[in-house]
C-alpha positions in Angstrom: 10.0 8.1 90.0 11.1 5.4 87.6 13.5 6.2 84.9 17.1 6.3 83.9 19.1 9.0 85.7 22.7 9.7 84.5 25.6 11.6 86.0 25.6 14.0 88.9 22.7 16.0 87.4 20.7 12.8 87.2 21.3 12.2 90.9 20.0 15.7 91.6 17.0 15.2 89.4 16.1 11.8 91.0 16.4 13.3 94.5 14.3 16.3 93.5 11.5 14.2 92.0 11.6 11.8 95.0 11.2 14.6 97.5 8.4 16.3 95.5 6.5 13.0 95.1 6.7 11.1 98.4 7.1 11.8 102.1 9.3 9.1 103.6 8.1 8.0 107.0 10.6 5.2 107.6 13.9 4.3 105.9 15.5 1.4 107.9 18.7 -0.1 106.8 18.4 -3.8 107.6 21.8 -5.1 106.4 24.4 -4.9 103.7 26.9 -7.0 101.9 29.7 -6.4 99.4 31.3 -8.5 96.7 34.0 -7.3 94.4 33.0 -3.8 93.3 29.3 -4.3 94.3 27.6 -3.2 97.5 24.1 -4.4 98.3 21.9 -2.7 101.0 18.7 -4.2 102.2 16.2 -1.4 103.3 12.6 -1.2 104.5 10.8 1.9 103.4 7.4 3.4 104.4 6.3 6.4 102.5 3.2 8.4 101.6 2.6 9.6 98.1 1.8 13.3 98.3 -0.6 13.5 95.4 -2.9 10.6 96.7 -2.2 10.5 100.4 -1.7 6.7 100.1 1.1 5.0 101.9 3.2 2.1 100.7 5.5 -0.2 102.6 8.2 -2.2 100.8 11.5 -3.9 101.3 14.1 -2.6 98.9 17.5 -3.6 97.7 20.0 -1.0 96.6 22.8 -2.2 94.4 25.7 0.2 94.2 28.7 -0.3 91.9 32.1 1.3 92.8 34.6 2.1 90.1 38.4 1.8 90.3 38.7 5.3 91.8 36.4 4.2 94.7 33.5 6.3 93.5 29.9 5.2 93.1 29.3 4.9 89.3 26.0 2.9 89.2 22.9 2.5 91.3 19.9 0.2 90.8 17.0 0.0 93.2 14.8 -3.1 93.4 11.4 -3.0 95.2 7.8 -4.1 95.2 6.8 -1.9 92.3 3.1 -3.1 92.6 2.8 -1.5 96.1 4.5 1.7 94.9 2.3 2.0 91.7 -0.9 1.3 93.7 0.0 4.1 96.1 0.4 6.5 93.2 -3.0 5.6 91.7 -5.9 7.9 92.5 -9.1 6.5 94.0 
């Protein structure tokens, strides 16, 4: 699910890949904060990788940027990539 996704089509592609790849069991918003045009959301995610049947659990930080029109124009997700990669590996 890693990659660079651009514009509205990219959002749709990311969402499609995510739903095809993992089954989200938990998506808990733990808190959020804002500073200037940035919004930060702390999340706990538990999901199962459909191809392997393995589950990963990780805290995530979503960083949203809002433009002058009040629209989201950038999104970056930070997480424990090691846990996610291991869940995607066969065996």
